[in-house]
HTML snippet that shows the backbone in 3Dmol.js (N, CA, C, O; Angstrom):
<script src="https://3Dmol.org/build/3Dmol-min.js"></script>
<div id="view" style="width:600px;height:400px;position:relative"></div>
<script>
const pdb = `
ATOM      1  N   MET A   1      39.609  96.360 182.496  1.00  0.00           N
ATOM      2  CA  MET A   1      39.129  95.763 183.901  1.00  0.00           C
ATOM      3  C   MET A   1      40.374  95.761 184.635  1.00  0.00           C
ATOM      4  O   MET A   1      41.431  95.311 184.194  1.00  0.00           O
ATOM      5  N   ALA A   2      40.178  96.364 185.947  1.00  0.00           N
ATOM      6  CA  ALA A   2      41.253  96.562 186.789  1.00  0.00           C
ATOM      7  C   ALA A   2      41.669  95.140 187.358  1.00  0.00           C
ATOM      8  O   ALA A   2      40.914  94.187 187.554  1.00  0.00           O
ATOM      9  N   GLU A   3      43.213  95.217 187.610  1.00  0.00           N
ATOM     10  CA  GLU A   3      43.817  94.021 188.120  1.00  0.00           C
ATOM     11  C   GLU A   3      43.483  93.820 189.532  1.00  0.00           C
ATOM     12  O   GLU A   3      43.614  94.775 190.297  1.00  0.00           O
ATOM     13  N   LYS A   4      43.062  92.678 189.974  1.00  0.00           N
ATOM     14  CA  LYS A   4      42.789  92.256 191.483  1.00  0.00           C
ATOM     15  C   LYS A   4      44.067  92.267 192.109  1.00  0.00           C
ATOM     16  O   LYS A   4      45.102  91.916 191.543  1.00  0.00           O
ATOM     17  N   HIS A   5      43.991  92.654 193.223  1.00  0.00           N
ATOM     18  CA  HIS A   5      45.249  92.866 194.233  1.00  0.00           C
ATOM     19  C   HIS A   5      44.922  91.971 195.533  1.00  0.00           C
ATOM     20  O   HIS A   5      43.759  91.864 195.923  1.00  0.00           O
ATOM     21  N   THR A   6      45.828  91.433 196.086  1.00  0.00           N
ATOM     22  CA  THR A   6      45.437  90.740 197.413  1.00  0.00           C
ATOM     23  C   THR A   6      46.338  91.567 198.497  1.00  0.00           C
ATOM     24  O   THR A   6      47.433  92.096 198.307  1.00  0.00           O
ATOM     25  N   GLN A   7      45.664  91.527 199.523  1.00  0.00           N
ATOM     26  CA  GLN A   7      46.296  92.284 200.794  1.00  0.00           C
ATOM     27  C   GLN A   7      46.872  91.310 201.813  1.00  0.00           C
ATOM     28  O   GLN A   7      46.257  90.313 202.190  1.00  0.00           O
ATOM     29  N   TYR A   8      48.142  91.669 202.258  1.00  0.00           N
ATOM     30  CA  TYR A   8      48.877  90.742 203.116  1.00  0.00           C
ATOM     31  C   TYR A   8      49.039  91.461 204.485  1.00  0.00           C
ATOM     32  O   TYR A   8      49.049  92.683 204.634  1.00  0.00           O
ATOM     33  N   THR A   9      49.162  90.535 205.453  1.00  0.00           N
ATOM     34  CA  THR A   9      49.839  91.095 206.887  1.00  0.00           C
ATOM     35  C   THR A   9      50.950  90.162 206.971  1.00  0.00           C
ATOM     36  O   THR A   9      50.888  88.945 206.799  1.00  0.00           O
ATOM     37  N   ILE A  10      52.137  90.973 207.299  1.00  0.00           N
ATOM     38  CA  ILE A  10      53.421  90.332 207.507  1.00  0.00           C
ATOM     39  C   ILE A  10      53.800  90.454 209.099  1.00  0.00           C
ATOM     40  O   ILE A  10      54.066  91.565 209.556  1.00  0.00           O
ATOM     41  N   ARG A  11      53.817  89.395 209.856  1.00  0.00           N
ATOM     42  CA  ARG A  11      54.085  89.304 211.266  1.00  0.00           C
ATOM     43  C   ARG A  11      55.524  89.074 211.391  1.00  0.00           C
ATOM     44  O   ARG A  11      56.216  88.794 210.413  1.00  0.00           O
ATOM     45  N   LYS A  12      56.023  89.196 212.676  1.00  0.00           N
ATOM     46  CA  LYS A  12      57.360  89.004 212.992  1.00  0.00           C
ATOM     47  C   LYS A  12      58.384  89.570 212.185  1.00  0.00           C
ATOM     48  O   LYS A  12      59.309  88.825 211.863  1.00  0.00           O
ATOM     49  N   VAL A  13      58.387  90.766 211.793  1.00  0.00           N
ATOM     50  CA  VAL A  13      59.521  91.275 210.888  1.00  0.00           C
ATOM     51  C   VAL A  13      60.709  91.515 211.867  1.00  0.00           C
ATOM     52  O   VAL A  13      60.486  92.183 212.877  1.00  0.00           O
ATOM     53  N   PRO A  14      62.009  90.994 211.631  1.00  0.00           N
ATOM     54  CA  PRO A  14      62.993  91.320 212.552  1.00  0.00           C
ATOM     55  C   PRO A  14      63.298  92.768 212.357  1.00  0.00           C
ATOM     56  O   PRO A  14      63.220  93.335 211.267  1.00  0.00           O
ATOM     57  N   PRO A  15      63.697  93.407 213.626  1.00  0.00           N
ATOM     58  CA  PRO A  15      64.124  94.782 213.668  1.00  0.00           C
ATOM     59  C   PRO A  15      64.995  95.256 212.336  1.00  0.00           C
ATOM     60  O   PRO A  15      64.724  96.211 211.607  1.00  0.00           O
ATOM     61  N   HIS A  16      66.026  94.406 212.219  1.00  0.00           N
ATOM     62  CA  HIS A  16      67.128  94.843 211.289  1.00  0.00           C
ATOM     63  C   HIS A  16      66.457  94.980 209.852  1.00  0.00           C
ATOM     64  O   HIS A  16      66.646  95.962 209.133  1.00  0.00           O
ATOM     65  N   LEU A  17      65.659  93.903 209.507  1.00  0.00           N
ATOM     66  CA  LEU A  17      64.991  93.962 208.255  1.00  0.00           C
ATOM     67  C   LEU A  17      63.873  95.253 208.077  1.00  0.00           C
ATOM     68  O   LEU A  17      63.657  95.864 207.030  1.00  0.00           O
ATOM     69  N   ASP A  18      63.313  95.456 209.235  1.00  0.00           N
ATOM     70  CA  ASP A  18      62.333  96.646 209.293  1.00  0.00           C
ATOM     71  C   ASP A  18      63.192  97.911 209.039  1.00  0.00           C
ATOM     72  O   ASP A  18      62.862  98.734 208.185  1.00  0.00           O
ATOM     73  N   GLU A  19      64.106  98.022 209.667  1.00  0.00           N
ATOM     74  CA  GLU A  19      65.205  99.305 209.697  1.00  0.00           C
ATOM     75  C   GLU A  19      65.584  99.481 208.157  1.00  0.00           C
ATOM     76  O   GLU A  19      65.436 100.546 207.558  1.00  0.00           O
ATOM     77  N   GLU A  20      66.106  98.275 207.567  1.00  0.00           N
ATOM     78  CA  GLU A  20      66.793  98.463 206.153  1.00  0.00           C
ATOM     79  C   GLU A  20      65.586  98.750 205.219  1.00  0.00           C
ATOM     80  O   GLU A  20      65.764  99.658 204.407  1.00  0.00           O
ATOM     81  N   LEU A  21      64.431  98.140 205.208  1.00  0.00           N
ATOM     82  CA  LEU A  21      63.286  98.383 204.347  1.00  0.00           C
ATOM     83  C   LEU A  21      62.962  99.896 204.606  1.00  0.00           C
ATOM     84  O   LEU A  21      62.914 100.644 203.629  1.00  0.00           O
ATOM     85  N   ARG A  22      62.750 100.358 205.784  1.00  0.00           N
ATOM     86  CA  ARG A  22      62.338 101.827 206.056  1.00  0.00           C
ATOM     87  C   ARG A  22      63.533 102.713 205.481  1.00  0.00           C
ATOM     88  O   ARG A  22      63.178 103.682 204.810  1.00  0.00           O
ATOM     89  N   ARG A  23      64.774 102.530 205.636  1.00  0.00           N
ATOM     90  CA  ARG A  23      65.978 103.319 205.237  1.00  0.00           C
ATOM     91  C   ARG A  23      65.923 103.374 203.725  1.00  0.00           C
ATOM     92  O   ARG A  23      66.101 104.452 203.157  1.00  0.00           O
ATOM     93  N   ARG A  24      65.690 102.288 203.061  1.00  0.00           N
ATOM     94  CA  ARG A  24      65.801 102.153 201.699  1.00  0.00           C
ATOM     95  C   ARG A  24      64.495 102.809 200.925  1.00  0.00           C
ATOM     96  O   ARG A  24      64.547 103.400 199.847  1.00  0.00           O
ATOM     97  N   ALA A  25      63.424 102.591 201.647  1.00  0.00           N
ATOM     98  CA  ALA A  25      62.148 103.241 201.109  1.00  0.00           C
ATOM     99  C   ALA A  25      62.515 104.796 201.282  1.00  0.00           C
ATOM    100  O   ALA A  25      62.335 105.542 200.320  1.00  0.00           O
ATOM    101  N   HIS A  26      62.963 105.237 202.339  1.00  0.00           N
ATOM    102  CA  HIS A  26      63.180 106.632 202.386  1.00  0.00           C
ATOM    103  C   HIS A  26      64.077 107.206 201.441  1.00  0.00           C
ATOM    104  O   HIS A  26      63.785 108.253 200.863  1.00  0.00           O
ATOM    105  N   GLN A  27      65.347 106.491 201.202  1.00  0.00           N
ATOM    106  CA  GLN A  27      66.370 106.774 200.250  1.00  0.00           C
ATOM    107  C   GLN A  27      65.776 107.006 198.789  1.00  0.00           C
ATOM    108  O   GLN A  27      66.027 107.989 198.091  1.00  0.00           O
ATOM    109  N   GLU A  28      64.915 105.903 198.428  1.00  0.00           N
ATOM    110  CA  GLU A  28      64.480 105.823 197.142  1.00  0.00           C
ATOM    111  C   GLU A  28      63.005 106.701 197.046  1.00  0.00           C
ATOM    112  O   GLU A  28      62.315 106.650 196.028  1.00  0.00           O
ATOM    113  N   HIS A  29      62.718 107.305 197.938  1.00  0.00           N
ATOM    114  CA  HIS A  29      61.479 108.174 197.832  1.00  0.00           C
ATOM    115  C   HIS A  29      60.214 107.179 197.564  1.00  0.00           C
ATOM    116  O   HIS A  29      59.281 107.595 196.878  1.00  0.00           O
ATOM    117  N   LYS A  30      60.191 105.988 198.057  1.00  0.00           N
ATOM    118  CA  LYS A  30      59.002 105.147 197.913  1.00  0.00           C
ATOM    119  C   LYS A  30      58.308 104.895 199.261  1.00  0.00           C
ATOM    120  O   LYS A  30      58.742 105.170 200.379  1.00  0.00           O
ATOM    121  N   SER A  31      57.298 104.394 198.974  1.00  0.00           N
ATOM    122  CA  SER A  31      56.340 103.955 200.203  1.00  0.00           C
ATOM    123  C   SER A  31      56.944 102.615 200.758  1.00  0.00           C
ATOM    124  O   SER A  31      57.586 101.857 200.031  1.00  0.00           O
ATOM    125  N   LEU A  32      56.712 102.378 202.024  1.00  0.00           N
ATOM    126  CA  LEU A  32      57.363 101.082 202.605  1.00  0.00           C
ATOM    127  C   LEU A  32      56.587 100.014 201.857  1.00  0.00           C
ATOM    128  O   LEU A  32      57.289  99.047 201.561  1.00  0.00           O
ATOM    129  N   ASN A  33      55.247  99.937 201.456  1.00  0.00           N
ATOM    130  CA  ASN A  33      54.708  99.004 200.728  1.00  0.00           C
ATOM    131  C   ASN A  33      55.255  98.792 199.294  1.00  0.00           C
ATOM    132  O   ASN A  33      55.291  97.680 198.768  1.00  0.00           O
ATOM    133  N   GLU A  34      55.694  99.974 198.671  1.00  0.00           N
ATOM    134  CA  GLU A  34      56.318  99.799 197.365  1.00  0.00           C
ATOM    135  C   GLU A  34      57.650  98.942 197.546  1.00  0.00           C
ATOM    136  O   GLU A  34      57.896  97.919 196.907  1.00  0.00           O
ATOM    137  N   LEU A  35      58.355  99.435 198.377  1.00  0.00           N
ATOM    138  CA  LEU A  35      59.719  98.991 198.500  1.00  0.00           C
ATOM    139  C   LEU A  35      59.570  97.297 198.881  1.00  0.00           C
ATOM    140  O   LEU A  35      60.219  96.419 198.314  1.00  0.00           O
ATOM    141  N   ALA A  36      58.710  97.101 199.810  1.00  0.00           N
ATOM    142  CA  ALA A  36      58.519  95.557 200.180  1.00  0.00           C
ATOM    143  C   ALA A  36      57.978  94.782 198.994  1.00  0.00           C
ATOM    144  O   ALA A  36      58.344  93.624 198.792  1.00  0.00           O
ATOM    145  N   LEU A  37      57.119  95.401 198.213  1.00  0.00           N
ATOM    146  CA  LEU A  37      56.713  94.677 196.864  1.00  0.00           C
ATOM    147  C   LEU A  37      57.826  94.240 195.824  1.00  0.00           C
ATOM    148  O   LEU A  37      57.957  93.166 195.236  1.00  0.00           O
ATOM    149  N   TRP A  38      58.603  95.417 195.774  1.00  0.00           N
ATOM    150  CA  TRP A  38      59.777  95.235 194.937  1.00  0.00           C
ATOM    151  C   TRP A  38      60.774  94.148 195.479  1.00  0.00           C
ATOM    152  O   TRP A  38      61.199  93.232 194.775  1.00  0.00           O
ATOM    153  N   ALA A  39      61.133  94.354 196.907  1.00  0.00           N
ATOM    154  CA  ALA A  39      61.944  93.374 197.387  1.00  0.00           C
ATOM    155  C   ALA A  39      61.446  92.059 197.201  1.00  0.00           C
ATOM    156  O   ALA A  39      62.260  91.218 196.817  1.00  0.00           O
ATOM    157  N   LEU A  40      60.054  91.648 197.434  1.00  0.00           N
ATOM    158  CA  LEU A  40      59.633  90.377 197.133  1.00  0.00           C
ATOM    159  C   LEU A  40      59.564  89.851 195.868  1.00  0.00           C
ATOM    160  O   LEU A  40      59.789  88.657 195.672  1.00  0.00           O
ATOM    161  N   ALA A  41      59.249  90.692 194.902  1.00  0.00           N
ATOM    162  CA  ALA A  41      59.408  90.278 193.544  1.00  0.00           C
ATOM    163  C   ALA A  41      61.050  90.063 193.221  1.00  0.00           C
ATOM    164  O   ALA A  41      61.453  89.024 192.696  1.00  0.00           O
ATOM    165  N   ARG A  42      61.785  90.969 193.529  1.00  0.00           N
ATOM    166  CA  ARG A  42      63.215  90.777 193.168  1.00  0.00           C
ATOM    167  C   ARG A  42      63.711  89.446 193.895  1.00  0.00           C
ATOM    168  O   ARG A  42      64.408  88.669 193.242  1.00  0.00           O
ATOM    169  N   GLY A  43      63.395  89.159 195.168  1.00  0.00           N
ATOM    170  CA  GLY A  43      63.825  87.956 196.012  1.00  0.00           C
ATOM    171  C   GLY A  43      63.311  86.624 195.194  1.00  0.00           C
ATOM    172  O   GLY A  43      63.968  85.583 195.198  1.00  0.00           O
ATOM    173  N   LEU A  44      62.252  86.747 194.597  1.00  0.00           N
ATOM    174  CA  LEU A  44      61.587  85.685 193.980  1.00  0.00           C
ATOM    175  C   LEU A  44      62.153  85.445 192.389  1.00  0.00           C
ATOM    176  O   LEU A  44      61.853  84.428 191.764  1.00  0.00           O
ATOM    177  N   GLY A  45      62.874  86.345 191.915  1.00  0.00           N
ATOM    178  CA  GLY A  45      63.365  86.461 190.627  1.00  0.00           C
ATOM    179  C   GLY A  45      62.297  86.860 189.703  1.00  0.00           C
ATOM    180  O   GLY A  45      62.345  86.467 188.538  1.00  0.00           O
ATOM    181  N   LEU A  46      61.208  87.707 190.172  1.00  0.00           N
ATOM    182  CA  LEU A  46      60.280  88.168 189.292  1.00  0.00           C
ATOM    183  C   LEU A  46      60.396  89.585 188.825  1.00  0.00           C
ATOM    184  O   LEU A  46      59.555  90.041 188.050  1.00  0.00           O
ATOM    185  N   SER A  47      61.334  90.252 189.231  1.00  0.00           N
ATOM    186  CA  SER A  47      61.572  91.665 189.095  1.00  0.00           C
ATOM    187  C   SER A  47      62.007  91.898 187.642  1.00  0.00           C
ATOM    188  O   SER A  47      62.785  91.130 187.077  1.00  0.00           O
ATOM    189  N   GLU A  48      61.530  92.879 187.114  1.00  0.00           N
ATOM    190  CA  GLU A  48      61.841  93.335 185.526  1.00  0.00           C
ATOM    191  C   GLU A  48      63.236  93.763 185.741  1.00  0.00           C
ATOM    192  O   GLU A  48      64.000  93.485 184.817  1.00  0.00           O
ATOM    193  N   GLN A  49      63.796  94.448 186.876  1.00  0.00           N
ATOM    194  CA  GLN A  49      65.060  94.888 187.016  1.00  0.00           C
ATOM    195  C   GLN A  49      66.235  93.769 187.185  1.00  0.00           C
ATOM    196  O   GLN A  49      66.253  92.851 188.006  1.00  0.00           O
ATOM    197  N   GLU A  50      67.099  94.049 186.308  1.00  0.00           N
ATOM    198  CA  GLU A  50      68.149  93.001 186.615  1.00  0.00           C
ATOM    199  C   GLU A  50      68.985  93.113 187.886  1.00  0.00           C
ATOM    200  O   GLU A  50      69.404  94.186 188.320  1.00  0.00           O
ATOM    201  N   VAL A  51      69.182  91.998 188.415  1.00  0.00           N
ATOM    202  CA  VAL A  51      70.036  91.935 189.745  1.00  0.00           C
ATOM    203  C   VAL A  51      71.358  92.109 189.318  1.00  0.00           C
ATOM    204  O   VAL A  51      71.871  91.445 188.417  1.00  0.00           O
ATOM    205  N   ARG A  52      72.042  93.198 190.099  1.00  0.00           N
ATOM    206  CA  ARG A  52      73.426  93.353 189.928  1.00  0.00           C
ATOM    207  C   ARG A  52      74.215  92.981 191.255  1.00  0.00           C
ATOM    208  O   ARG A  52      74.098  93.624 192.298  1.00  0.00           O
ATOM    209  N   HIS A  53      75.005  91.904 191.101  1.00  0.00           N
ATOM    210  CA  HIS A  53      75.712  91.565 192.045  1.00  0.00           C
ATOM    211  C   HIS A  53      77.132  92.249 192.468  1.00  0.00           C
ATOM    212  O   HIS A  53      77.948  92.586 191.610  1.00  0.00           O
ATOM    213  N   HIS A  54      77.343  92.416 193.784  1.00  0.00           N
ATOM    214  CA  HIS A  54      78.554  93.328 193.907  1.00  0.00           C
ATOM    215  C   HIS A  54      79.679  92.501 194.719  1.00  0.00           C
ATOM    216  O   HIS A  54      80.632  93.043 195.278  1.00  0.00           O
ATOM    217  N   ASP A  55      79.472  91.333 194.706  1.00  0.00           N
ATOM    218  CA  ASP A  55      80.368  90.339 195.218  1.00  0.00           C
ATOM    219  C   ASP A  55      80.366  89.021 194.392  1.00  0.00           C
ATOM    220  O   ASP A  55      79.646  88.798 193.418  1.00  0.00           O
ATOM    221  N   LEU A  56      81.332  88.143 194.962  1.00  0.00           N
ATOM    222  CA  LEU A  56      81.521  86.797 194.216  1.00  0.00           C
ATOM    223  C   LEU A  56      80.830  85.614 195.132  1.00  0.00           C
ATOM    224  O   LEU A  56      81.328  84.488 195.132  1.00  0.00           O
ATOM    225  N   ASP A  57      79.854  85.871 195.781  1.00  0.00           N
ATOM    226  CA  ASP A  57      79.296  84.867 196.645  1.00  0.00           C
ATOM    227  C   ASP A  57      78.763  83.760 195.797  1.00  0.00           C
ATOM    228  O   ASP A  57      78.807  82.617 196.253  1.00  0.00           O
ATOM    229  N   ASP A  58      78.264  83.977 194.611  1.00  0.00           N
ATOM    230  CA  ASP A  58      77.561  83.112 193.770  1.00  0.00           C
ATOM    231  C   ASP A  58      78.670  82.267 193.384  1.00  0.00           C
ATOM    232  O   ASP A  58      78.315  81.109 193.163  1.00  0.00           O
ATOM    233  N   LEU A  59      80.006  82.510 193.225  1.00  0.00           N
ATOM    234  CA  LEU A  59      80.884  81.647 192.600  1.00  0.00           C
ATOM    235  C   LEU A  59      81.548  80.777 193.925  1.00  0.00           C
ATOM    236  O   LEU A  59      82.296  79.827 193.696  1.00  0.00           O
ATOM    237  N   ALA A  60      81.278  81.101 195.048  1.00  0.00           N
ATOM    238  CA  ALA A  60      82.017  80.377 196.146  1.00  0.00           C
ATOM    239  C   ALA A  60      81.609  78.870 196.320  1.00  0.00           C
ATOM    240  O   ALA A  60      80.483  78.442 196.575  1.00  0.00           O
ATOM    241  N   GLY A  61      82.741  78.173 196.132  1.00  0.00           N
ATOM    242  CA  GLY A  61      82.325  76.648 196.269  1.00  0.00           C
ATOM    243  C   GLY A  61      82.175  75.876 194.957  1.00  0.00           C
ATOM    244  O   GLY A  61      82.104  74.649 194.898  1.00  0.00           O
ATOM    245  N   THR A  62      82.129  76.800 193.795  1.00  0.00           N
ATOM    246  CA  THR A  62      81.879  76.237 192.496  1.00  0.00           C
ATOM    247  C   THR A  62      83.253  75.735 191.720  1.00  0.00           C
ATOM    248  O   THR A  62      83.147  75.300 190.573  1.00  0.00           O
ATOM    249  N   TRP A  63      84.473  75.799 192.332  1.00  0.00           N
ATOM    250  CA  TRP A  63      85.558  75.408 191.553  1.00  0.00           C
ATOM    251  C   TRP A  63      85.637  74.162 191.226  1.00  0.00           C
ATOM    252  O   TRP A  63      85.415  73.332 192.108  1.00  0.00           O
ATOM    253  N   VAL A  64      85.953  73.745 189.957  1.00  0.00           N
ATOM    254  CA  VAL A  64      86.065  72.538 189.542  1.00  0.00           C
ATOM    255  C   VAL A  64      87.623  72.242 189.101  1.00  0.00           C
ATOM    256  O   VAL A  64      88.226  73.044 188.388  1.00  0.00           O
ATOM    257  N   ASP A  65      88.138  71.207 189.510  1.00  0.00           N
ATOM    258  CA  ASP A  65      89.588  70.916 188.983  1.00  0.00           C
ATOM    259  C   ASP A  65      89.595  70.618 187.528  1.00  0.00           C
ATOM    260  O   ASP A  65      88.778  69.828 187.053  1.00  0.00           O
ATOM    261  N   ASP A  66      90.493  71.225 186.798  1.00  0.00           N
ATOM    262  CA  ASP A  66      90.620  70.979 185.328  1.00  0.00           C
ATOM    263  C   ASP A  66      92.018  71.099 185.012  1.00  0.00           C
ATOM    264  O   ASP A  66      92.596  72.185 185.006  1.00  0.00           O
ATOM    265  N   PRO A  67      92.636  69.867 184.719  1.00  0.00           N
ATOM    266  CA  PRO A  67      93.988  69.432 184.395  1.00  0.00           C
ATOM    267  C   PRO A  67      94.445  70.246 183.126  1.00  0.00           C
ATOM    268  O   PRO A  67      95.557  70.754 182.978  1.00  0.00           O
ATOM    269  N   ALA A  68      93.476  70.281 182.303  1.00  0.00           N
ATOM    270  CA  ALA A  68      93.902  71.003 181.097  1.00  0.00           C
ATOM    271  C   ALA A  68      94.102  72.633 181.248  1.00  0.00           C
ATOM    272  O   ALA A  68      94.918  73.215 180.533  1.00  0.00           O
ATOM    273  N   PHE A  69      93.356  73.288 182.162  1.00  0.00           N
ATOM    274  CA  PHE A  69      93.323  74.680 182.411  1.00  0.00           C
ATOM    275  C   PHE A  69      94.619  74.778 183.142  1.00  0.00           C
ATOM    276  O   PHE A  69      95.399  75.704 182.922  1.00  0.00           O
ATOM    277  N   ASP A  70      94.890  73.709 184.126  1.00  0.00           N
ATOM    278  CA  ASP A  70      96.248  73.883 184.976  1.00  0.00           C
ATOM    279  C   ASP A  70      97.427  73.909 184.061  1.00  0.00           C
ATOM    280  O   ASP A  70      98.280  74.791 184.158  1.00  0.00           O
ATOM    281  N   ARG A  71      97.483  73.002 183.218  1.00  0.00           N
ATOM    282  CA  ARG A  71      98.474  73.026 182.137  1.00  0.00           C
ATOM    283  C   ARG A  71      98.719  74.255 181.444  1.00  0.00           C
ATOM    284  O   ARG A  71      99.830  74.730 181.211  1.00  0.00           O
ATOM    285  N   ALA A  72      97.522  74.775 181.108  1.00  0.00           N
ATOM    286  CA  ALA A  72      97.571  76.008 180.122  1.00  0.00           C
ATOM    287  C   ALA A  72      98.108  77.204 180.888  1.00  0.00           C
ATOM    288  O   ALA A  72      98.625  78.112 180.237  1.00  0.00           O
ATOM    289  N   ILE A  73      98.031  77.294 182.265  1.00  0.00           N
ATOM    290  CA  ILE A  73      98.543  78.460 182.985  1.00  0.00           C
ATOM    291  C   ILE A  73      99.892  78.067 183.707  1.00  0.00           C
ATOM    292  O   ILE A  73     100.422  78.901 184.440  1.00  0.00           O
ATOM    293  N   GLU A  74     100.406  76.949 183.544  1.00  0.00           N
ATOM    294  CA  GLU A  74     101.631  76.572 184.295  1.00  0.00           C
ATOM    295  C   GLU A  74     102.635  77.381 184.131  1.00  0.00           C
ATOM    296  O   GLU A  74     103.366  77.560 185.105  1.00  0.00           O
ATOM    297  N   ALA A  75     102.911  78.031 182.950  1.00  0.00           N
ATOM    298  CA  ALA A  75     103.874  78.784 182.591  1.00  0.00           C
ATOM    299  C   ALA A  75     103.763  80.225 183.393  1.00  0.00           C
ATOM    300  O   ALA A  75     104.695  81.028 183.356  1.00  0.00           O
ATOM    301  N   MET A  76     102.759  80.438 183.992  1.00  0.00           N
ATOM    302  CA  MET A  76     102.592  81.705 184.861  1.00  0.00           C
ATOM    303  C   MET A  76     103.121  81.505 186.223  1.00  0.00           C
ATOM    304  O   MET A  76     103.367  82.432 186.994  1.00  0.00           O
ATOM    305  N   ASP A  77     103.298  80.153 186.505  1.00  0.00           N
ATOM    306  CA  ASP A  77     103.870  79.700 187.870  1.00  0.00           C
ATOM    307  C   ASP A  77     105.342  79.823 187.973  1.00  0.00           C
ATOM    308  O   ASP A  77     105.924  79.711 189.052  1.00  0.00           O
ATOM    309  N   GLN A  78     106.003  80.078 186.740  1.00  0.00           N
ATOM    310  CA  GLN A  78     107.248  80.051 186.673  1.00  0.00           C
ATOM    311  C   GLN A  78     107.945  81.447 187.062  1.00  0.00           C
ATOM    312  O   GLN A  78     107.428  82.522 186.758  1.00  0.00           O
ATOM    313  N   VAL A  79     109.137  81.349 187.746  1.00  0.00           N
ATOM    314  CA  VAL A  79     109.837  82.760 188.071  1.00  0.00           C
ATOM    315  C   VAL A  79     110.814  82.965 187.224  1.00  0.00           C
ATOM    316  O   VAL A  79     111.586  82.017 187.081  1.00  0.00           O
ATOM    317  N   ASP A  80     111.053  84.095 186.503  1.00  0.00           N
ATOM    318  CA  ASP A  80     111.993  84.651 185.721  1.00  0.00           C
ATOM    319  C   ASP A  80     113.084  85.155 186.688  1.00  0.00           C
ATOM    320  O   ASP A  80     112.883  86.213 187.286  1.00  0.00           O
ATOM    321  N   PRO A  81     114.373  84.376 186.902  1.00  0.00           N
ATOM    322  CA  PRO A  81     115.208  84.938 187.675  1.00  0.00           C
ATOM    323  C   PRO A  81     115.853  86.323 187.192  1.00  0.00           C
ATOM    324  O   PRO A  81     116.313  87.118 188.012  1.00  0.00           O
ATOM    325  N   GLU A  82     115.859  86.555 185.873  1.00  0.00           N
ATOM    326  CA  GLU A  82     116.477  87.851 185.571  1.00  0.00           C
ATOM    327  C   GLU A  82     115.530  88.892 186.072  1.00  0.00           C
ATOM    328  O   GLU A  82     116.087  89.958 186.334  1.00  0.00           O
ATOM    329  N   LEU A  83     114.342  88.858 186.257  1.00  0.00           N
ATOM    330  CA  LEU A  83     113.496  89.888 186.769  1.00  0.00           C
ATOM    331  C   LEU A  83     113.701  90.213 188.272  1.00  0.00           C
ATOM    332  O   LEU A  83     113.315  91.264 188.785  1.00  0.00           O
ATOM    333  N   TRP A  84     114.338  89.225 188.927  1.00  0.00           N
ATOM    334  CA  TRP A  84     114.595  89.398 190.420  1.00  0.00           C
ATOM    335  C   TRP A  84     116.108  89.482 190.662  1.00  0.00           C
ATOM    336  O   TRP A  84     116.527  89.160 191.774  1.00  0.00           O
ATOM    337  N   SER A  85     116.798  89.812 189.894  1.00  0.00           N
ATOM    338  CA  SER A  85     118.249  90.207 190.071  1.00  0.00           C
ATOM    339  C   SER A  85     118.597  91.614 190.107  1.00  0.00           C
ATOM    340  O   SER A  85     119.771  91.956 190.250  1.00  0.00           O
TER     341      SER A  85
END
`;
const viewer = $3Dmol.createViewer("view");
viewer.addModel(pdb, "pdb");
viewer.setStyle({}, {cartoon: {color: "spectrum"}});
viewer.zoomTo();
viewer.render();
</script>
């Protein structure tokens, strides 16, 4: 039995989003619909394709003070005068 699909109409798509969707659809030789469905699935974490991050945004603001770590790397903060003479 065929899987039932629902049809959507999306309104008020900002121009920058429209341009990027169309650019990527063209670049990947996909229809605008295929790319939009892929982007929705990926954005919701439902994509089978692993998300690959190209930056460290997910780490921003996550630093936790750890005195044990600070002690462990303390030696790296020392300047060796022989290397600078």
